[in-house]
C-alpha positions in Angstrom: 102.9 -34.5 -30.2 103.1 -31.5 -27.2 105.9 -28.9 -27.9 109.0 -29.2 -26.5 110.7 -26.6 -24.0 112.3 -23.3 -25.9 115.1 -23.5 -23.7 115.5 -27.6 -24.3 114.8 -27.1 -28.2 117.1 -24.4 -28.7 120.0 -25.5 -26.9 123.2 -25.4 -29.3 125.0 -28.7 -30.1 128.6 -29.1 -29.0 130.8 -29.3 -31.6 132.9 -31.7 -29.9 130.5 -34.4 -29.6 130.1 -34.0 -33.4 133.5 -35.1 -33.7 133.0 -37.7 -31.3 130.6 -39.2 -32.5 131.7 -39.1 -36.4 135.0 -40.6 -35.1 132.9 -43.7 -33.4 132.3 -44.8 -36.9 135.4 -45.0 -37.4 137.4 -48.1 -35.2 141.2 -46.9 -36.2 140.6 -43.5 -35.1 143.4 -41.6 -33.6 141.0 -40.2 -30.5 142.9 -36.7 -29.2 139.3 -34.6 -29.3 137.6 -35.9 -25.6 139.5 -35.0 -21.9 139.4 -38.7 -21.4 142.4 -39.9 -18.6 144.7 -42.7 -20.0 145.5 -43.6 -16.1 143.6 -46.2 -14.6 141.9 -45.7 -11.3 143.7 -47.4 -8.4 142.8 -50.1 -7.5 142.0 -49.7 -3.5 139.3 -46.6 -4.9 137.7 -49.4 -7.3 137.6 -51.7 -4.3 136.4 -49.4 -1.9 132.9 -48.8 -4.4 132.6 -53.1 -4.8 133.0 -53.4 -0.9 129.8 -50.9 -0.7 127.8 -52.7 -3.3 128.5 -56.0 -1.8 127.8 -54.6 1.7 124.2 -53.1 0.6 125.4 -49.8 1.2 122.8 -48.7 -1.0 120.6 -46.2 0.9 120.0 -42.2 0.7 122.9 -40.4 2.0 122.2 -36.6 3.3 121.5 -34.4 0.2 124.8 -32.6 0.5 126.6 -36.2 0.6 128.4 -38.9 3.3 129.8 -36.7 5.9 133.1 -38.9 6.1 133.3 -38.0 2.5 132.2 -34.0 3.3 135.1 -34.1 6.3 137.7 -35.6 3.9 137.1 -32.8 1.5 137.1 -30.2 4.2 140.4 -31.3 5.2 141.7 -31.7 1.3 140.7 -27.6 0.9 142.7 -26.6 4.0 146.0 -28.6 3.3 145.9 -28.4 -0.6 144.3 -25.2 -1.3 144.7 -23.2 1.4 140.6 -22.6 1.9 139.3 -23.1 5.4 135.4 -24.1 5.5 133.1 -26.3 7.6 131.1 -29.1 5.8 128.1 -27.0 5.8 129.7 -25.6 3.0 130.2 -28.8 1.4 127.8 -30.3 -1.0 128.6 -33.6 -3.1 127.4 -33.5 -7.0 126.9 -36.0 -9.7 130.7 -34.8 -11.3 131.6 -30.8 -11.8 129.3 -30.5 -14.1 126.4 -30.4 -11.6 128.4 -28.6 -9.2 128.5 -26.1 -12.2 124.5 -26.1 -12.5 123.7 -25.8 -9.0 125.7 -23.0 -8.7 124.4 -21.2 -11.5 120.7 -22.3 -10.1 122.0 -20.3 -7.0 123.1 -17.3 -8.1 121.1 -16.6 -11.5 117.4 -15.3 -12.7 115.7 -15.5 -15.8 117.2 -12.6 -17.8 120.6 -12.4 -15.6 123.8 -12.0 -17.5 126.9 -14.1 -16.8 129.9 -13.3 -17.9 131.6 -16.6 -19.4 135.0 -17.2 -21.2 135.6 -17.4 -24.8 137.1 -19.8 -25.5 135.5 -21.6 -22.6 134.3 -25.3 -21.4 131.2 -25.7 -23.6 128.8 -26.2 -20.5 129.9 -22.5 -19.4 127.4 -21.3 -22.0 124.7 -24.0 -22.4 124.0 -24.2 -18.1 122.8 -20.9 -17.7 120.7 -21.0 -21.0 118.7 -23.8 -18.9 117.5 -21.5 -16.2 117.0 -18.5 -19.1 120.0 -16.8 -18.4 122.2 -15.0 -21.0 125.8 -15.8 -21.2 128.4 -13.2 -22.1 131.5 -14.3 -23.9 134.6 -12.2 -22.5 137.3 -12.8 -25.5 140.3 -14.6 -24.5 142.7 -13.5 -27.2 145.8 -15.2 -28.5 147.9 -11.7 -28.8 147.3 -11.6 -24.9 148.3 -15.1 -23.9 144.6 -16.0 -24.0 144.8 -14.6 -20.5 141.6 -12.6 -19.5 142.2 -8.9 -19.0 140.2 -6.9 -16.2 139.4 -4.3 -19.1 138.1 -6.4 -20.7 135.6 -7.9 -18.5 134.1 -4.4 -17.2 133.1 -3.4 -21.0 130.8 -6.0 -20.9 128.9 -5.7 -17.3 125.5 -4.2 -18.0 122.9 -4.1 -14.7 121.8 -7.3 -15.6 125.3 -8.9 -15.0 125.2 -11.1 -11.8 128.0 -13.7 -12.2 131.4 -13.9 -14.1 132.6 -18.0 -14.3 136.2 -18.3 -14.0 138.1 -21.6 -15.3 141.6 -22.0 -14.1 143.5 -24.2 -14.9 141.6 -23.6 -18.2 139.9 -26.4 -20.0 140.6 -26.2 -23.3 143.5 -23.7 -23.3 145.5 -25.8 -21.0 146.9 -22.8 -19.1 146.9 -21.8 -15.2 146.1 -17.9 -14.8 148.7 -16.2 -12.1 147.3 -15.0 -8.9 147.5 -11.1 -10.2 145.2 -12.0 -13.2 142.5 -13.6 -11.0 142.8 -11.1 -8.1 142.1 -8.3 -10.6 138.9 -10.4 -11.7 138.1 -10.6 -8.1 138.4 -6.6 -7.7 136.0 -6.3 -10.9 133.5 -8.7 -8.7 133.7 -6.6 -5.4 133.2 -3.5 -7.2 130.1 -4.4 -9.2 129.1 -6.9 -6.7 129.0 -9.9 -8.7 129.4 -13.6 -8.4 132.5 -16.0 -9.2 132.0 -19.3 -10.2 135.1 -20.9 -10.3 135.8 -23.8 -12.3 139.3 -25.8 -10.9 138.4 -29.5 -11.6 142.2 -29.4 -13.2 143.8 -28.0 -9.9 145.9 -30.9 -9.3 147.8 -30.4 -13.4 149.6 -27.3 -13.2 153.2 -27.7 -15.2 155.6 -25.0 -13.8 152.8 -22.7 -12.2 150.7 -22.3 -9.3 147.4 -23.3 -8.8 145.4 -20.4 -7.2 142.0 -21.1 -5.8 139.9 -18.3 -6.3 137.9 -18.3 -3.2 141.3 -17.7 -1.1 142.2 -14.6 -2.4 141.1 -11.0 -1.0 137.4 -9.8 -1.6 136.8 -13.0 -2.6 135.5 -15.4 0.2 131.7 -14.2 0.3 131.3 -14.3 -3.2 132.6 -17.1 -5.0 131.8 -21.1 -5.4 134.3 -23.5 -6.2 133.4 -26.6 -8.6 135.9 -29.6 -7.4 135.8 -33.1 -9.1 137.7 -36.3 -8.6 137.2 -37.1 -12.4 140.2 -36.0 -14.0 142.3 -36.5 -11.0 141.5 -39.8 -10.1 140.8 -41.1 -13.7 137.4 -41.6 -12.3 135.3 -39.9 -15.2 132.4 -42.3 -15.0 132.0 -42.4 -11.4 130.2 -38.8 -11.3 131.4 -37.7 -8.5 132.2 -33.7 -7.8 131.4 -31.0 -5.1 130.4 -27.3 -4.8 132.0 -25.1 -2.0 130.0 -22.6 -1.1 130.1 -19.2 1.0 128.6 -19.6 4.4 124.7 -19.4 4.9 124.1 -21.3 1.7 123.8 -25.0 2.7 119.9 -24.9 3.8 118.8 -23.6 0.5 121.7 -25.7 -1.5 120.1 -28.9 0.1 116.9 -28.3 -1.6 118.3 -27.6 -4.8 119.9 -31.0 -4.5 116.5 -32.5 -3.0 114.8 -31.2 -6.5 117.1 -32.7 -8.8 118.9 -35.8 -7.8 118.4 -36.1 -4.3 121.9 -37.5 -3.6 124.9 -39.1 -5.3 125.0 -43.1 -5.3 126.5 -43.9 -2.4 129.2 -46.4 -4.0 130.6 -43.7 -5.7 130.7 -41.2 -2.6 132.8 -44.0 -0.7 135.3 -44.3 -3.9 135.4 -40.4 -3.7 136.1 -41.1 -0.1 138.8 -43.5 -0.5 140.6 -41.1 -3.3 140.9 -38.5 -1.1 142.0 -40.6 1.8 144.2 -43.1 0.1 147.7 -43.3 -1.4 148.4 -40.4 -3.7 151.5 -42.2 -5.5 149.0 -43.1 -8.7 147.7 -39.6 -8.4 151.7 -38.1 -8.9 152.6 -40.7 -11.6 149.6 -39.5 -13.7 150.6 -35.9 -13.3 154.1 -36.6 -14.1 153.1 -38.8 -17.2 151.0 -36.1 -18.5 153.3 -33.4 -17.9 156.0 -35.5 -19.9 153.6 -35.8 -22.4 153.0 -32.2 -22.9 156.3 -31.3 -23.3 157.5 -34.2 -25.5 154.3 -33.1 -28.0 155.5 -29.2 -27.8 159.3 -30.5 -28.7 157.2 -32.3 -32.0 155.3 -29.0 -32.7 157.9 -26.8 -32.0 160.2 -29.3 -34.9 157.3 -28.8 -37.2 157.2 -25.0 -36.4 153.2 -25.0 -35.8 152.3 -22.2 -33.2 150.8 -23.2 -29.9 149.9 -21.8 -26.6 152.3 -23.1 -24.2 150.5 -25.1 -21.5 150.8 -24.5 -17.7 147.9 -26.3 -16.4 145.5 -29.5 -17.1 146.4 -31.6 -19.8 145.2 -29.9 -23.1 147.2 -28.4 -26.2 145.6 -25.4 -27.9 147.1 -25.5 -31.5 146.9 -23.1 -34.0 146.1 -24.4 -37.2 144.5 -21.3 -39.0 146.9 -21.7 -42.1 145.2 -24.9 -42.6 141.3 -24.3 -41.7 141.2 -21.3 -43.5 138.5 -19.5 -41.1 136.2 -23.1 -40.5 138.5 -24.4 -38.2 134.7 -27.3 -37.7 135.1 -28.0 -41.4 138.5 -28.5 -40.7 138.4 -30.9 -38.1 135.9 -33.0 -40.2 138.5 -33.3 -43.2 141.0 -34.0 -40.7 139.5 -36.7 -39.4 137.8 -38.0 -42.7 141.3 -38.1 -44.4 143.6 -38.9 -41.5 141.8 -40.5 -39.1 143.0 -38.2 -36.3 139.8 -37.1 -34.2 140.4 -33.4 -32.4 138.1 -31.0 -30.8 137.6 -27.8 -33.2 138.4 -24.6 -31.2 135.1 -23.0 -32.4 133.5 -25.7 -30.1 134.9 -23.4 -27.3 133.0 -19.9 -28.8 133.8 -17.6 -31.4 137.4 -16.8 -30.0 138.7 -20.9 -30.5 138.6 -20.0 -34.3 141.3 -21.4 -36.1 142.6 -23.3 -33.3 142.0 -27.0 -32.0 142.2 -28.7 -28.4 144.0 -31.8 -28.1 144.2 -33.9 -25.3 147.6 -34.6 -24.0 146.1 -37.4 -21.5 145.9 -40.0 -24.3 148.2 -42.9 -24.9 151.7 -41.7 -26.8 151.8 -43.8 -29.5 148.1 -41.9 -30.4 149.8 -38.5 -29.7 152.6 -38.8 -31.3 150.8 -40.0 -34.5 147.9 -37.4 -34.3 150.7 -34.5 -34.1 152.7 -35.9 -37.0 149.6 -35.7 -39.2 149.2 -32.2 -38.2 149.3 -30.1 -41.3 152.8 -27.7 -41.1 152.6 -23.9 -42.1 154.8 -23.7 -45.2 157.9 -22.0 -44.1 159.3 -19.1 -46.6 162.2 -20.4 -49.0 
């Protein structure tokens, strides 16, 4: 049998996927490890996709996506993100993951380095390796509230550095970074002439915080590629629709990248995304309020038990400290916790070395599961 490429065979496995697959073997598992919204997609969105199938509207679209959808995205960005772009700067993709992959294809060559958050979403480190680039983790530390510090990033910049990945609101940390923190990163990128790849897929879920689109900050417009998605916002994770917003002048080359990968996103899913962006938004507001309340109630339960956590300000995740129980190997502890207590959580080390001793819990889960899972967590021993 011919040998596989080193890039594919050498790709590290996902620690989240391991827990997920183990959990599938137990039908009674309390599943808190995966970022799957419990909210149902609004019916008018599902109807738009169904009507498209019935009408046999399943031909190719433009590489960049249906023009009406791209126009709706332009309107959304102007209205909600204070970002003014035209349709040539919008490319509809198969979810936010493909948008990120396209951003990497556009900006990185073999041997280039990209600064990635640690802890950070697993694909931030996986996708660069697929083009032969080198992910360089920038540590987000508990003593700094897991916020990025420009000085730490600056110390990692080398002549091979080409880009910085920024994620706010953050997966897995569940925090939205303040404007001044993001501006410091932009200033660093300007000083070293770096690209910024900004993942903002959780933008609609903020809690007592402001969402700041990086591309709107001074100095960012010409160097920022922004990833968006309808997956979490409208509970459409399986529909696989996202988009990439680029600086001016990249439309033609991005069209060629899209043609070489997937040609275009399937038409019914694009019509569903159009209905999501242009239709009633009450379900989105209800989901946001529900997740916010579950986060607050979860924090209250953790406070009662004396378990440390990072106060959530964005997304729908809880970042919880279990170092008092995991003893330096949180991945092994998470497997034991699943076997012994029937609760699946994502080990923090799956998101990078900086996540050792922590776990990610999805607060978008059913409240009964969430409360049961939190009650099963081991509390630290209090001094007598």
